[in-house]
PLY file of the C-alpha trace (Angstrom):
ply
format ascii 1.0
element vertex 490
property float x
property float y
property float z
element edge 489
property int vertex1
property int vertex2
end_header
50.19 120.54 133.12
53.66 120.40 134.61
56.61 120.53 132.23
60.04 119.17 133.11
63.50 119.51 131.60
64.70 116.49 129.65
68.00 116.75 131.56
66.90 117.68 135.08
63.52 116.98 136.68
64.18 119.67 139.27
63.69 122.21 136.48
59.91 122.48 136.08
57.49 124.99 134.57
53.86 125.50 133.69
53.16 125.30 129.96
52.97 129.10 129.74
56.42 129.49 131.30
57.85 126.66 129.19
56.73 128.41 125.99
57.99 131.75 127.22
61.42 130.38 128.15
61.91 128.33 124.99
64.63 126.18 126.53
65.13 124.88 130.06
68.00 126.01 132.29
71.13 124.00 131.59
70.18 123.40 127.97
67.46 120.77 128.42
64.17 120.81 126.52
60.77 121.03 128.16
58.45 118.03 127.98
55.13 117.30 129.74
55.49 115.33 132.94
52.45 113.32 131.78
50.87 113.41 128.31
47.58 112.39 129.95
46.61 110.43 126.85
43.66 108.71 128.57
41.88 112.07 128.79
42.44 112.83 125.11
39.70 111.41 122.86
41.23 111.64 119.41
38.19 110.19 117.63
36.26 113.35 118.54
38.63 115.37 116.37
37.84 113.62 113.09
34.77 115.67 112.04
36.25 119.02 113.12
37.76 121.80 111.05
41.54 122.15 111.14
41.32 125.28 113.27
39.02 123.65 115.84
41.19 120.53 115.76
44.21 122.70 116.52
42.43 124.36 119.44
41.55 121.01 121.01
45.08 119.60 120.62
46.80 122.72 121.94
44.38 123.05 124.83
45.31 119.53 125.89
49.03 119.96 125.32
49.33 123.51 126.71
46.47 123.63 129.23
47.61 126.68 131.18
46.71 129.07 128.35
43.43 130.79 129.12
42.18 131.76 125.64
43.27 129.03 123.26
40.29 129.60 120.98
41.30 133.24 120.48
44.97 132.32 120.10
44.30 129.81 117.32
41.74 131.99 115.54
44.08 134.98 115.44
46.93 132.73 114.33
45.26 131.29 111.25
42.52 133.73 110.22
43.14 134.79 106.62
46.77 133.61 106.51
46.49 130.38 104.51
45.42 130.04 100.89
43.21 127.01 101.55
40.57 126.64 104.30
41.81 123.25 105.51
45.34 124.74 105.89
47.11 121.45 105.07
45.31 119.58 102.25
45.88 115.89 101.54
46.45 115.12 97.86
46.42 111.62 96.28
49.58 111.02 94.23
49.63 107.58 92.66
49.01 105.05 95.43
50.28 107.45 98.10
49.05 110.68 99.64
50.97 113.94 99.88
50.20 116.18 102.85
50.81 119.72 101.60
52.11 121.89 104.42
53.18 124.90 102.35
49.99 126.94 101.87
50.82 129.52 104.54
52.33 133.01 104.37
55.92 131.90 103.61
55.24 128.76 101.50
56.80 126.34 104.00
55.55 123.93 106.67
56.93 126.11 109.47
53.96 128.46 108.94
51.62 125.97 110.62
53.42 126.39 113.94
54.94 129.84 113.55
51.57 131.43 112.95
50.59 130.20 116.41
53.80 130.75 118.39
53.71 134.58 118.46
50.16 134.41 119.83
51.30 131.91 122.48
54.27 134.10 123.44
52.11 137.21 123.85
49.51 135.29 125.87
52.15 133.65 128.08
53.84 137.00 128.65
50.55 138.48 129.85
49.59 135.52 132.04
53.03 135.24 133.61
53.08 138.96 134.39
56.26 139.52 132.40
56.96 143.19 131.65
60.26 142.77 129.82
60.48 142.46 126.04
60.82 138.92 124.72
63.85 138.49 122.46
63.28 135.59 120.08
66.52 133.92 118.98
66.23 131.63 115.99
68.67 129.54 113.99
67.41 128.51 110.58
68.39 126.08 107.88
66.15 128.02 105.52
62.43 127.97 106.27
62.11 128.64 110.01
63.76 132.04 109.65
61.28 133.61 107.27
58.28 132.03 108.97
59.45 133.32 112.37
60.20 136.78 111.00
56.77 136.99 109.40
55.06 135.73 112.53
56.80 138.07 114.97
57.02 141.13 112.74
55.98 144.17 114.81
54.36 142.01 117.52
54.22 144.27 120.54
56.64 143.43 123.33
58.81 141.17 121.18
62.02 141.39 119.19
63.50 138.72 116.93
66.97 137.89 115.63
67.38 135.19 113.00
70.71 133.52 112.19
71.17 131.57 108.95
74.24 129.82 107.46
75.79 132.28 105.04
76.07 129.86 102.13
73.61 127.22 103.31
70.18 128.36 102.09
68.64 128.74 98.66
68.62 132.13 96.94
64.84 132.30 97.38
65.05 131.46 101.09
67.76 134.09 101.60
65.76 136.72 99.73
62.71 136.01 101.88
64.74 136.73 105.01
66.96 139.65 104.01
64.03 141.64 102.61
61.93 141.22 105.77
60.41 144.46 107.01
59.58 145.22 110.64
60.84 147.53 113.37
61.63 144.63 115.71
63.44 142.23 113.34
67.11 141.51 112.69
68.65 138.98 110.31
72.29 137.91 110.35
74.30 135.42 108.31
76.66 133.13 110.23
80.00 132.07 108.81
79.36 128.37 109.25
76.61 125.80 108.77
73.24 125.36 110.46
74.69 123.29 113.28
77.03 126.17 114.09
74.12 128.61 114.18
71.93 126.32 116.28
74.73 125.53 118.72
75.45 129.24 119.01
71.83 130.01 119.88
71.73 127.29 122.54
74.97 128.54 124.07
73.55 132.07 124.26
70.63 130.76 126.33
72.94 128.87 128.67
75.45 131.70 129.11
72.74 134.32 129.54
71.31 132.26 132.39
74.57 131.28 134.08
76.30 134.65 133.71
73.17 136.83 134.12
74.11 138.72 130.96
70.66 140.27 130.52
70.14 141.45 134.06
68.72 144.96 134.06
68.39 145.13 130.27
64.61 144.74 130.17
64.77 141.67 127.94
64.36 137.91 128.39
65.15 135.28 125.77
62.91 132.80 124.01
63.16 130.73 120.83
61.15 130.12 117.68
62.99 126.90 116.87
61.30 123.62 117.65
63.37 123.38 120.82
60.47 125.57 122.06
57.54 123.30 122.94
55.22 126.07 121.69
56.72 125.62 118.22
56.47 121.85 118.33
52.95 121.38 119.72
51.04 122.99 116.79
52.72 120.56 114.41
50.72 117.65 115.83
47.57 118.98 114.19
48.39 118.04 110.61
48.86 114.37 111.49
45.31 114.35 112.86
44.14 116.36 109.84
45.63 113.84 107.39
44.10 110.92 109.29
40.68 112.60 109.35
40.90 113.24 105.60
41.67 109.59 104.91
38.59 108.63 106.93
36.52 111.18 105.01
37.79 109.80 101.69
36.73 106.30 102.76
40.31 105.07 102.50
40.36 103.92 106.16
38.05 103.37 109.09
38.73 105.02 112.47
41.30 102.87 114.24
43.10 101.69 111.09
46.84 102.45 111.02
48.45 105.03 108.71
52.16 105.27 107.88
53.91 108.62 107.47
57.17 109.49 105.71
58.75 112.73 106.88
61.70 114.67 105.42
63.72 115.20 108.55
66.50 117.50 109.73
66.08 118.77 113.28
63.63 115.93 114.11
60.77 118.20 115.22
58.43 117.43 112.32
58.62 113.66 112.73
58.60 113.89 116.53
55.22 115.61 116.26
53.96 112.46 114.55
55.25 110.31 117.39
53.60 112.59 119.95
50.34 112.29 118.00
50.71 108.52 118.32
51.33 108.89 122.05
47.99 110.70 122.24
46.26 107.74 120.60
46.31 108.49 116.87
46.78 105.15 115.03
50.13 106.04 113.48
51.84 102.99 112.01
55.45 103.38 110.96
57.23 106.75 110.92
59.76 106.75 108.07
62.58 109.22 108.69
63.84 110.49 105.33
67.26 112.18 105.14
69.49 113.58 102.42
73.25 112.96 102.18
73.58 114.25 105.76
72.34 110.87 106.91
73.22 110.96 110.61
69.63 110.08 111.54
69.51 107.17 109.10
72.60 105.66 110.68
71.29 106.26 114.20
67.94 104.59 113.61
69.62 101.63 111.93
72.51 101.16 114.38
71.78 103.02 117.63
74.93 105.16 117.28
74.55 108.88 116.74
77.80 110.23 115.30
78.05 113.81 114.05
81.77 113.38 113.25
81.32 113.16 109.50
81.53 115.42 106.46
78.85 118.10 106.22
77.20 118.14 102.79
75.54 121.13 101.17
72.63 119.64 99.26
69.69 120.65 97.10
67.48 120.03 100.17
69.20 122.52 102.49
66.59 122.51 105.26
67.83 119.01 106.09
71.53 119.92 106.04
71.85 119.22 109.75
74.13 116.92 111.74
72.88 117.73 115.26
69.13 117.07 115.45
67.96 118.88 118.57
64.55 117.28 118.97
66.03 113.81 119.04
66.74 114.64 122.67
62.99 114.61 123.37
62.62 111.19 121.74
65.49 109.78 123.82
63.73 111.13 126.88
60.46 109.39 126.00
62.04 106.08 124.95
64.17 105.99 128.12
61.01 106.18 130.24
61.68 109.86 130.93
65.11 109.37 132.48
66.80 112.82 132.68
70.12 111.38 133.87
70.33 109.17 130.79
69.53 112.08 128.48
72.01 114.40 130.19
74.70 111.75 129.86
74.09 111.23 126.14
73.92 114.96 125.39
77.21 115.46 127.24
78.78 112.66 125.18
77.53 114.27 121.98
78.95 117.65 122.94
82.29 116.41 124.24
82.98 113.35 122.06
80.75 113.99 119.04
78.89 110.69 119.35
76.89 108.41 121.62
75.36 104.92 121.47
72.07 103.89 123.04
71.48 100.51 124.75
70.08 97.63 122.69
66.77 97.75 124.58
66.21 101.38 123.63
67.28 100.71 120.03
64.60 98.02 119.71
61.97 100.43 121.01
63.19 103.02 118.50
63.09 100.62 115.56
59.60 99.46 116.50
58.32 103.00 115.84
60.73 104.36 113.19
62.63 103.27 110.16
64.99 105.37 108.06
66.25 105.96 104.53
68.46 108.53 102.82
68.72 109.95 99.34
71.50 111.84 97.55
71.03 114.85 95.28
71.00 112.93 92.00
68.24 110.61 93.20
66.36 113.57 94.65
66.29 115.29 91.27
65.48 112.03 89.49
62.50 111.55 91.81
61.21 115.06 91.07
61.19 114.29 87.34
59.68 110.83 87.71
56.86 111.96 90.01
56.04 114.76 87.57
56.04 112.47 84.52
54.13 109.62 86.15
51.65 111.52 88.30
51.66 115.15 87.12
52.66 116.25 90.62
55.44 118.80 91.17
57.33 118.41 94.43
60.19 120.28 96.01
63.54 118.73 96.86
62.67 117.83 100.48
59.39 116.21 99.46
61.26 114.26 96.77
63.63 112.85 99.41
60.60 111.73 101.41
58.78 110.34 98.36
61.83 108.25 97.45
62.00 106.91 101.02
58.28 106.13 101.00
58.60 104.21 97.74
61.46 102.17 99.16
59.53 101.40 102.34
56.40 100.36 100.45
58.37 98.12 98.09
59.94 96.35 101.03
56.89 96.06 103.26
53.91 96.18 100.91
50.55 95.79 102.59
47.40 97.87 102.58
48.42 100.54 105.07
48.10 104.01 103.48
51.31 106.00 103.16
51.26 109.76 103.71
54.28 111.77 102.53
54.75 115.13 104.23
55.49 117.92 101.76
57.33 120.66 103.57
57.82 123.44 101.00
56.72 124.82 97.66
58.90 123.68 94.74
59.38 127.35 93.91
61.61 127.77 96.97
64.22 125.52 95.30
63.53 126.13 91.60
66.96 125.36 90.13
67.07 121.82 91.47
63.45 121.24 90.48
64.12 122.43 86.92
67.12 120.09 86.70
64.89 117.29 87.94
62.56 117.99 85.03
65.48 117.49 82.64
66.14 121.14 81.80
69.08 123.45 82.43
68.17 126.19 84.90
68.97 129.80 84.13
71.67 131.48 86.17
69.36 133.84 88.06
67.23 131.88 90.53
64.33 134.29 90.22
64.35 133.82 86.45
64.32 130.08 87.16
61.00 130.53 88.98
59.54 131.86 85.72
61.22 129.04 83.84
59.64 126.48 86.16
56.22 128.04 85.72
56.63 127.97 81.92
57.60 124.29 82.06
54.80 123.10 84.33
52.02 125.69 84.53
52.02 125.23 88.32
51.24 128.66 89.85
53.93 130.55 91.76
52.75 130.93 95.38
51.62 134.45 96.19
54.19 134.88 99.02
57.03 134.35 96.51
55.72 136.59 93.76
57.52 139.91 93.47
60.32 138.79 95.79
63.06 139.88 93.40
61.82 143.48 93.42
62.04 143.86 97.19
64.90 145.84 98.74
67.57 144.06 100.77
67.30 145.36 104.34
69.63 143.01 106.23
73.29 142.54 105.26
74.96 141.68 108.58
77.37 138.76 108.88
78.99 137.37 112.04
81.42 134.65 112.99
79.82 131.84 114.96
81.98 132.75 117.97
80.60 136.29 117.93
76.88 135.47 117.95
76.46 136.28 121.63
78.08 139.69 121.18
75.80 140.32 118.22
72.75 139.56 120.39
73.97 141.72 123.27
74.54 144.58 120.83
71.09 144.04 119.33
69.54 144.19 122.80
71.54 147.33 123.38
0 1
1 2
2 3
3 4
4 5
5 6
6 7
7 8
8 9
9 10
10 11
11 12
12 13
13 14
14 15
15 16
16 17
17 18
18 19
19 20
20 21
21 22
22 23
23 24
24 25
25 26
26 27
27 28
28 29
29 30
30 31
31 32
32 33
33 34
34 35
35 36
36 37
37 38
38 39
39 40
40 41
41 42
42 43
43 44
44 45
45 46
46 47
47 48
48 49
49 50
50 51
51 52
52 53
53 54
54 55
55 56
56 57
57 58
58 59
59 60
60 61
61 62
62 63
63 64
64 65
65 66
66 67
67 68
68 69
69 70
70 71
71 72
72 73
73 74
74 75
75 76
76 77
77 78
78 79
79 80
80 81
81 82
82 83
83 84
84 85
85 86
86 87
87 88
88 89
89 90
90 91
91 92
92 93
93 94
94 95
95 96
96 97
97 98
98 99
99 100
100 101
101 102
102 103
103 104
104 105
105 106
106 107
107 108
108 109
109 110
110 111
111 112
112 113
113 114
114 115
115 116
116 117
117 118
118 119
119 120
120 121
121 122
122 123
123 124
124 125
125 126
126 127
127 128
128 129
129 130
130 131
131 132
132 133
133 134
134 135
135 136
136 137
137 138
138 139
139 140
140 141
141 142
142 143
143 144
144 145
145 146
146 147
147 148
148 149
149 150
150 151
151 152
152 153
153 154
154 155
155 156
156 157
157 158
158 159
159 160
160 161
161 162
162 163
163 164
164 165
165 166
166 167
167 168
168 169
169 170
170 171
171 172
172 173
173 174
174 175
175 176
176 177
177 178
178 179
179 180
180 181
181 182
182 183
183 184
184 185
185 186
186 187
187 188
188 189
189 190
190 191
191 192
192 193
193 194
194 195
195 196
196 197
197 198
198 199
199 200
200 201
201 202
202 203
203 204
204 205
205 206
206 207
207 208
208 209
209 210
210 211
211 212
212 213
213 214
214 215
215 216
216 217
217 218
218 219
219 220
220 221
221 222
222 223
223 224
224 225
225 226
226 227
227 228
228 229
229 230
230 231
231 232
232 233
233 234
234 235
235 236
236 237
237 238
238 239
239 240
240 241
241 242
242 243
243 244
244 245
245 246
246 247
247 248
248 249
249 250
250 251
251 252
252 253
253 254
254 255
255 256
256 257
257 258
258 259
259 260
260 261
261 262
262 263
263 264
264 265
265 266
266 267
267 268
268 269
269 270
270 271
271 272
272 273
273 274
274 275
275 276
276 277
277 278
278 279
279 280
280 281
281 282
282 283
283 284
284 285
285 286
286 287
287 288
288 289
289 290
290 291
291 292
292 293
293 294
294 295
295 296
296 297
297 298
298 299
299 300
300 301
301 302
302 303
303 304
304 305
305 306
306 307
307 308
308 309
309 310
310 311
311 312
312 313
313 314
314 315
315 316
316 317
317 318
318 319
319 320
320 321
321 322
322 323
323 324
324 325
325 326
326 327
327 328
328 329
329 330
330 331
331 332
332 333
333 334
334 335
335 336
336 337
337 338
338 339
339 340
340 341
341 342
342 343
343 344
344 345
345 346
346 347
347 348
348 349
349 350
350 351
351 352
352 353
353 354
354 355
355 356
356 357
357 358
358 359
359 360
360 361
361 362
362 363
363 364
364 365
365 366
366 367
367 368
368 369
369 370
370 371
371 372
372 373
373 374
374 375
375 376
376 377
377 378
378 379
379 380
380 381
381 382
382 383
383 384
384 385
385 386
386 387
387 388
388 389
389 390
390 391
391 392
392 393
393 394
394 395
395 396
396 397
397 398
398 399
399 400
400 401
401 402
402 403
403 404
404 405
405 406
406 407
407 408
408 409
409 410
410 411
411 412
412 413
413 414
414 415
415 416
416 417
417 418
418 419
419 420
420 421
421 422
422 423
423 424
424 425
425 426
426 427
427 428
428 429
429 430
430 431
431 432
432 433
433 434
434 435
435 436
436 437
437 438
438 439
439 440
440 441
441 442
442 443
443 444
444 445
445 446
446 447
447 448
448 449
449 450
450 451
451 452
452 453
453 454
454 455
455 456
456 457
457 458
458 459
459 460
460 461
461 462
462 463
463 464
464 465
465 466
466 467
467 468
468 469
469 470
470 471
471 472
472 473
473 474
474 475
475 476
476 477
477 478
478 479
479 480
480 481
481 482
482 483
483 484
484 485
485 486
486 487
487 488
488 489
């Protein structure tokens, strides 16, 4: 399958090379030239296990990989606490899709268990002898999942950048205690957008200025700008649909709505790509926190990052520049790279862009949007616990609130699935406040407090975190990220 840059159709690659490169030359993102949906028979996936479902989806989406069965098996074998990987749980009249049963207790594990296997396989097939340097910006969860996935993987190195004061204490502890001979973790003096922009600029400058020539290293990414990170996320939409069929809630062909807590737009874009492959996805509800740039865009057609940046209790959504939205613009513009390049240039130079009315109508046909501030997030956590006995994290609470609003407005019989992206124990202070209690000062003590209040088990990956030694203390200015990477490459 041929992949093309969203900004320049002259930049093409096989799926193996697209995964290996992470980002296209000039800053564009790789997308399939043709999704070939007619050759994808989604109904055949419904009786399959999650692992076999994943193999079929990835084989279609990344067809140049020669051993997808081995890749997927090695990725998931023994790493998740439940056999179905992403169980669907009824909560009131809705369904919560739990994506946090992997090795770091966050939804990123679903894709970042697979990506290292894809990178190694692509490296071998493409005949690449250099080390692959994985550069990753994180708003909290991607960093740890990437570090765990790439730890000591032969022929790879990884550097993770996180906003110095923009992640929870638990998220930070997961990253700075990460062991591995090939891993580096560095705080950035800035927010997630600064870290993500810095990573993208490193890719562009490294290509234009040939900064890595002769150093025995090429760059790739573990962020969802890498199509190899995005593609595995399609599987849980099919898994949720298959579970609803199994439960007797729907018949094959019936629509299902999904509400997704959204920051960088990769998670919800995976749902749209699943729909493009034939899955009967109804409405995709984009749920945001106080950083509601996506809410405004979906409602008005104007994307404007020139606004205050809010640090919230749902930090993985504290994002004002949603990278994967570029892929959606590409698809909705009938794959017009000139249009996408123009809008991305406007965003970079002016801080905003507006799409034509025709494209806005296409967008609003598929998506709707809602946002939720911190007080309502915490109120939702408490209410869902009291009414349904279900404990959700801050990001899931934002999505649950959005789903409730959508269902009140639209009613109907279409099932609503809420994506749950992290364990509540990753954000325990806010969850404890949501339950009406005052959290202790130490966030690790708050984990014990939350367990005492609810009896919900602490996930195994988070147990004992406070006793681990801090191994990574580096901090850099956002302007110095490229020098940090060059020094790390050495």
